[in-house]
N, C-alpha and C positions, 0 to 999 in steps of 0.2 A: 787685143789679146784674147777676147772671148773665144773659148774653145770648149767643146764638150769634154767633161771629165769622164774618164773611163775607169771602171772599177773591176777588181777581182771578184769572183763569185763568193769566196770565203776569206775570212781574215788570215793574215800571214801568221803561222803558228807561233813565231817568237813574239807576237804582239800580246799574247795572253800573259806571259811572265812580266812584260812591261806594265800591263794593266795591274797585275798583282802588286808590283813594286809601288805603284802609285797608291793603291788601296791600303798598303801597309802604313802609309802616313796618316790614314784616317781611322782605321779600325783594327781590332785585334786579329791575330793569325787565324783563329777559327772562322771569323767573318770573311777574311780574305779568301781562304780556301773554299768556303761555301759559295761566296759570290763569284769567284773565278769559275767554279763548276757550272754555276747558273749561266754565266756569260757564254761559256763554250757550248752549252745546250740550247741557248736562245736562238730562235729563228732569225733569219735576215729580214728586216723590215726597212722601209725607206722613210726618211724625214728630211725636210728642207734644211739647207745650211743655216739660213737665218733663224729658223726655229730652234735648232740645236744650240746656237750661240745664246739666244735669248733665254732659253730654259736653263742653261748653265750659268747665266749671269756673267759670262766672261767677255773681256774686250776682244775686238777684232784685231789681231796682230797685223802689222803692215807688211808690204812686200819686201821691205828692207830687212826683216827678221831672216837670218840665214836659213832656218829650217823651212819657213814659209817659201822663201825664194827657191829652195831646192825643190819643193813640191810643185811650185809654179812652173819650173823648168821641166819637171817630169810630165806635167799636164801638157805643156807645149809640144813635147816630144811624142805625145800620144801614149805614154806608158800608163799602165793600170795601177791604181792605188788600192791599198787594202781597206776594207770596210772598218768602220769606227766602232769602238767598244764603249758602251754607255751604261752607267748605273743610274737607275731612275731616282729622281728627286721625290720630295714629299711636299706638295704645295701647302697643305694646312699647317705643317710644321716649319714652313719657310726654309726647307732644305732644297737647294738647287740640284738639277741634273748634274752628274759628274761625268766628264769625258775621261774615262779611265785610260784610253789610248786613242790618239788621233787628233788632238787639238790643232796641231799645225796643218794637218790635212783638211780639217774643217775650215780653217782660216783661208787656206789657199783656194779651196773650192768656193767659198763665199766671194773671194776677190774675183774669181772667174765669172760666177753668176750666183747671187744669193738665193735664187730659187731652185738651185740644183738639188735634186733628190739624192741623198747620200745613203748608201746601204749601211745599216748598223746592226749590231747585236745589242739588245737592250735587256738588262736584267734588274731585278729588284735587289737591294742590299739585303743579304741574308745574315742575320745576327745569330 
């Protein structure tokens, strides 16, 4: 099933509010707004699927997960996926990277090829 994952050049606009909803579980509204603006302004950079999962400290979801299965289907069909929205962790403080939007896309990409370069927008948490 290995197939090259195709990516959109920019995140899908509705992914920013999804990232903000996730961040609301972690920080106050001021920090959500500031970090969301930082995410939208961040340049696209590329990071390997395996490095994103390791930095986030999250488990790899299996192909049986319905959301991962959907993204694997989109990859097989040659459809483009939206870049991932990340909030930088803090290694000295033992705070992991946060996947604010795109965890299932990261897992599907990893299952395709863990060395795939994933386009991301990476921002610092702004308090």
